[in-house]
N, C-alpha and C positions, 0 to 999 in steps of 0.2 A: 794394229796399225795406229801409230800415234798421230795426233791431230794438232792443229794450230788455229787460233782465232784471235780476234781483237777482244770480244766479250764472251766470256763463259758464264752462262746463267744456269744455276742449278735449282730446278723447281719450275713448275708450269702453272701456278695459280695466277690470281690477278696481279700480284706483285711481279712475278717473273715475266709474264707475257706482256704486260704493259711496258716494262722496261725494255724488253726485247724489241718491241715496235719502235720505241724512241731511240734506242741505241743503234738499231739497224740503219738509221739515216747517216750514221757516222762510220760504220765498219761491219765486218763479218761477225755474226752472232751465232754461237751454238747453245741451244737449250737442251740441257740434260734432264730427263725425268725418269724415275725408276719404275713407273707403271706406264699406262697410256697418258697422253698429254692432258686429257680431261679428268683424270682421277686425282682430284685435289680437294682441299678444304673449302676453297672458293665455290666449287660446284655444289657443295652441300649447304651453303648459306642461304637461309630462307628469307629473313626479315627485310633487309634492304641495306642502303648506304646513306649515311648521314651527311647532309650539307644544308647550309642556310640557303633558302631559295626565295621566299616571299616574306614581306612584312606581315605580322609584327615581329617575326624572327629577325635576329641580327647576330653578328659575330660574337658580341660580348655575351649574349645569352648562351650560345653554344660553348664558348670557352668556360663560362661559369658552370654549366651543367657537367662538363668534362672534369673540371677541377674538383667539384663537390663529389662526384661519383668516385673519382680516384683518391678520395680522402685527403686531398690537397698534397699528394705525394707526386703529382705530375710535374714534369718540366714545363714551366710556363711558355718558354720559347717554342718548344715542340708542339704544344697545344695550339699556339697562335699560327705556327706554320701550316699545320693541317687544316684548321678551321678557315683561315683566310684564303688558302689555296684550293679548297674543296670545290667551289663553283666552277673554276676553270677546268679541273680534272673531270668534273661531271660532263662538261662540254666535250672533252676528249672522248669519253666513253660513248656519248651520243654520236659523235662523228665516226666512231668505229662500228656503229650500228646497234648499240645497246638501246633497247626499248623500255622506257619507264612508263608506268601507268599514268594515264591522264584523264581528267574529267573536265569537259567544256574548254579544252585547249590549254588547261593548266595542269601541272603535275599534281597527282593525287598523293598528298604527303601523309604518311602515317606517323604515329607517336609511339615511343617505346619507353621501357623503364628508365627513370632518371632524367628524361628529357622534359623540359618545361614548355616546349612547343612542338608542333607537328613539323618535322624536318626530315623524315625518312622517305627517300625515293625508293620505289620498289617495282618489281614485275611480278604481279600476283604474290604468291608465297614461294617463289623460286628465283629470286633475284640473282643469287650467286651463279645458278645454272645459266641464266640469260647472259650475264657478264662473261662467264667462262666460254660459253659457246661462241660468242661474237669475237672475243679475243683470239680463240683458237683459229677461227676462220681467217681473220686478218693475218695472223702469224704464218699460217700455211701458204698464204698467197704471196708473202714477202720474199723476194729473191735473195735478200741478204741474211735470212734466218734459216738455220738448219736445226731440225728437232731430232734428238736421239732418244727415242722411247725405249723402255726396258733396259736402261743403263743406270747403274747405281754409283754415285760418287762416294768413294771410300775414304779418301783423305786429301786434304789440301797440301800442295807443295810449297815448302818454304826453305830457308837456308838450312834447316835441319837436314833436308835431303841432299844438301851439298857437303855434308859432313861437319857442319858447325853446330855447337851447342846453342839451343834456343830456349830461353826461359821467358816467363811473363815480363821479367824486368829487362829483357833484351831490347835495346833501342832499335827502331827501324826494322822490325820483322817485315818481311815482304812475302806476298803470295804470288806464285808463278803459274797457278792452274791446279789441276787435281788428277789423282789416279781415279779411273773409271772402270767399273766391273760391267762387262757386257753380260746381261743375265741370260742371254740365249746360248752363247758358246762358253760362258764362264771364264773368258779371258780378260785380263786387266790390261788396259792401255792408258796412255798419258795424253791429256789435253793441256797444251801449253797455251796460256792467254796473257794478254796485256792487262786485262781487268777481269777479276773473278767476282761473282755475285751470288751470295746465298739467299735463295728465296724458297726455302724448303718447308715452310709451314710450321705446324704446331707439334705438340707433344702428347695429345690425348690418349694415345694407346699405351701410355705408361700405366693407365688405370683400366681395370676390367669393366668399368661402366663409363662409356664415353659417347659423345655424339660425332666424334671424328671418324673419318674413314680409315681403313687399315694402313694407309701410307703415312699417317701422322705419327712418326716415331722419333722426332727430334734430331734428325740426321745432321742438319746444318749446325745446330748448336753444339752437338757433340764433336763434329769436325773442327769447328772454330776453337772449341775448348782444348782439344788435342794440339792445335797449332799455336796455342798460348794467347788467344784473344781474350779480352775482358768480357766476362758474362755477368749479368746483373739481374736482380729482382726476380729470380727464379722461384722464390717462395710464393709469389702471387699467381696461383693457378685458379682460373675462374671456372666454377661449376655452373653450368646453365641450370636455372631452377626447374624448367619444365621440359624434360625429355619424356616421351611416351613410355609409360611403364608396360613393357611387353616382354616378360621374362624369356630368356633364350635368344632374343634378337640382339645382334651386335654388328655394327654400332647402333646405339640407341637412336630412335627416330626423334628429331628435334621438333618441338611444338613452339613455333616462333614467338618471340616476345611481342611481336605486332598484334597477336591475338589478344594479349592483355591490354594493349593500346587501343584495340577495337572495342574493349569492354568486358572481356572475360574476367572471371573472378575466381580466386583460389578458395577451395573449401576443404575441410577435413571430411573423412569418410561418412560422417554423420550429417553432412550437408551444411555445416556451420562455416561462415567466413572467419578467417583468423588473422589476415595480414594487418588489419587496423591496430591490432595489439602490438605490432612490431614497428610500424613506421607510418608516418602521416600520409605518405603516398600510397599506402595500402598495397594492392597487387601490383602497382607500377613503381614500387620502390626499386632502388639499384639492386643489381644481381647478387651481390654478396649478402645483402640483408635478406632477400627473398630465399636464397639457398639455405642460409643458416636457420631461417624461420621454419622452412619446411623440414630441414634435418632435425630441428628441435621438436616439432610436432610428431614426426615419425618415431623418434626415440622415446618421447614421453608417453605416446599412445601405443607403442609396440606394433606399429603398422609399417607397410612397405611403400605406400603411395598416398598422395592426396589427390583431389580432383581439380581440374580446370573446367569452369562452367561457362559456356557461351550460349546455352540453350535459350536465354532470354532475348537474344538478338534475332532479327528476321532471318528465316531460312535462306532466302535467295541472296542476302547479303553475306552470310557466312560462306556459302558455296562460291560466291563470286570472288571474295577476297582470299579465301584459303582453299582453293580446289585440290591442291596437293595433299594437304593435311585431311581434308574431307575424304578423299579417295583412300588414303592410307588407313585411316581409322575404320572406314567402311569395310576394308579388306580383312580386318580382324574382328568384325562384328560390332563395331561402335558407330552409330549415326550421331555425329556431333551436334546436329540440329535438335536432337531430342535427348541425348544422353551426355553426361559429363565425361571428360577425358581423364583417365588415370595417368598421373605424372609423378616424376621424382627427379632430383638433381643428377647430373651426369657431368663428368669432366669435359670441358669445352674449349678453353682458350688459355694460352700462356701470355701473361702481361709483361713478363720479362724476356730475356734472351740475350743476343749478342749486342753489346753496347755500341751504338752508333752516334755520329754527330748529325747535324742538320742536313747534311748531304748523303746520309746513309753510309758514311765511311766507318769502318771498324777501327780498332786500335792496330790493326795490321795493314801496312801500306798495300795498295792495289786490291784490297779486299773490301767489298761492300756487302751489307746485309739489309734486306728489305722485307716487309710483310711480317708475319707472326714470328718468324725466326729472330727478328731484331728486337731491340729495346730502344726505342726512340725517346722515351720519357713521356709519350702521349698518355698512356693509360694509368700511370702511377700505380696505386695499389688495387685498382679495380677498373676494368674497361667499361666505358659507357657503350650501351648497345649500339650496334651499326657504325661505330667508329673504326672498325678494323678494316673494312674494305676500302674506305676513303683514305685511311693511313697508308695502305698498300700502294694505291695509285699515285698519291702525293709524293711519297718518298721514292717510288720508282722513277718518277719524272725528274726529281731532284738529283738522284744518283746518276741517272742517264746523262743529264746535263753536265754534271761535275766530271764524270768519267771521261766523257767525250772531249771536254775542254783540255784534258791532259794526255789524251791518247797519243799524240804525236811525239811526246817526250818519253814514251815507254817503249821498251823493247822486250822481245821474248827471251827468256833466260835459257842459256845453253848449259849442257853438261849435267842435266838431271838424269838420274839412273832409272832404268825400266823397273817394273815391279818384280820383286824377288819371290819366286815360287818355291825355292829350295826347302826341303824338309817338310812339305805339306802333302796331305792326302785327303781323300774323301772320308769324312767321319763316318764310322760304322753305325753309330747310334744317334740318329737325329732327335730321339726323344730327349737327349740332354739339352738341346736347344729349346724345344717346345715346352718342356717342363719348367726350365729356368724362366722362360717368357711368362708363363702362367704365375709362377711364384712372384716374380717382380710385380706383376699387376695386382696381385693379392696384397702384397706388402704395402703398395702405394695406396690402395683403396682403404685398407684397415687402419694405417698409421699416419698417412700424410694427405688426409682428405679435407673435408670442409672444416672440421674441428680437430685441433691438434694439441698435443701436450709434449713437455720435454721427455717424458717416459716413452711416449709413442714414437717420437722422432729418433730417440736413441736406439730403440729396438729395431726401427726400420733400417737405421744405419748399420747395425751389426749384421742383420740378415742380409742386407745388400752386399756387404763386404765378402760374404761366402760366395754369393753368386758371381760377384766380380772376378774373384780369383779363379773360379772354375771356368768361367767364360774366356778369360784371357789365355789360360792354358790351351783351351780348345782352339782359340783363334790362331795361336802361334803354330799349331800343327795341322790345321785343316785347310783344304781348298775353300775358297770363299763362296758363300751363298748369300742371298738376300736376307734370309731369316737370321743367320749368324751375325751379319753386319748390323742389322736393325737391333738385335738384342744387345750387342756391344754398345751401340749408340744410346739405347734406352737406359742402360746401366749408368752410362756417364751422365746423362741428363737427370736421372733420379738422384744420383749423388749430389749434383749441383742444387737441386730442389731442397733436398734434406739438409745439406750443409748450410745453405743460406737461410733456410727456415730456422735452423738451430741458432744462428747468429742474431736473429731478429728478437730482441727482448721486449717486445710489446705486441699487442694485437692491433693490427691496422689493415683495413680493407679485407682482401681475400685471405690474409694470414691471420687466423683466429686461433688462439691458444688459451687453454684454460689456466695456464700458469702465469699469464702476464696481463696487465690492464689494457682496456680497450681505449684506443686513441682515434682521433679523426672526426670529421663531420658526420660520418655514418655510424658513430659509436653506439653500440647497444649491447648490453650484457644479455646473455641467453642462459 
């Protein structure tokens, strides 16, 4: 049963849901999400959301910290847009019911790596869950918003589906909606929309060690790439320095950066501090520096984890600020008030994505991208901690306003074909999908990780080419499934990461290669 709407929003994290609430004041919104509405990267975010709130902090300090952390590869205009609009978007979240921790009537602000001031608003150590829960509640109450859970967006509809040749150089490519796979009955239907929004989150599951939930497979970026949108900065994949080292658990449990802001210290397994040898900010250095430092220590010592030590802080304060982490560690036999936490880096965030302007518009007309799937220019070569959630709600607001302003001039496109099932059947050997999935993750972890080289990238590219050809053959002859579609998307995104990493002939921010010199304010040879 084909559907129509004013706004089609693909993804249900902070970006997608906050835009849905804004857009619903102007028209009918359909939110499509491939799992349940709350199964998102947002829900897993622990640390908080960055915004200038009280003196001595100010906009210029937040801008400076963002630019320095991003190795000055950030778009200054995007940085200013997010920083200066952050306080108003915090007010939106509070109005929607989000509760941030307070002490004595004032917000209790935390500090994280790369920040010169305390500016992180938080809800204990589960800020993302608090934001997601309150947004979900508001979305479900809104009469103009329809949520389709367990529905997978397969491909965007453009002139290509009207029989026209579409290339990246084609002027005025337009998006008319998307093909959607109902994961319960395995039927594909069409949603036609005046405006389409990609809010599909990150790419962490390209790696076999990640803090991201299983839904983070780069679907929006892959769809936009196939539709010939501009994709940029994919080489900048951020590894969070401190994921709980607990072999066999996937995704890795995140140990928030706020714990280091609270005073936790990184130590090698023999108990020695080491971050002062790598950066003047020690354990609170930017994430790219901390991850590479840990990676260097592990490789040079032949070990698999370092320790994060918070035992010197008062027990009651540790439990009060980090109840989620305390209980998680206790469940595997670690009392963080008395014992150090074993940690290691894990793939965490994509700083690049679908290139957008200041209103979240992509290079394709009527198509917007917001949140981690987008590349606004805010993060540059390395994201400043807790800038992601605020970017999501700032650009969701701007995209909603811009799209609403042109809604009356847009019409639904007619004449688009239904999905073609001809020549497809249920694959007899699903092992082909699951094995390729594992191979892809191993390739990315081994060759396209924290430290890279020309040889590693070339080897990754050649290995990926084999998996790509095998998967495309399977895709053409198989009825669709979530895992097959995700694998296809992950291959496309891996290709973009490797290709753009090969084109970067210097080490900057999160792209560190042993074959080229280090550049930027965070420059440090390892």
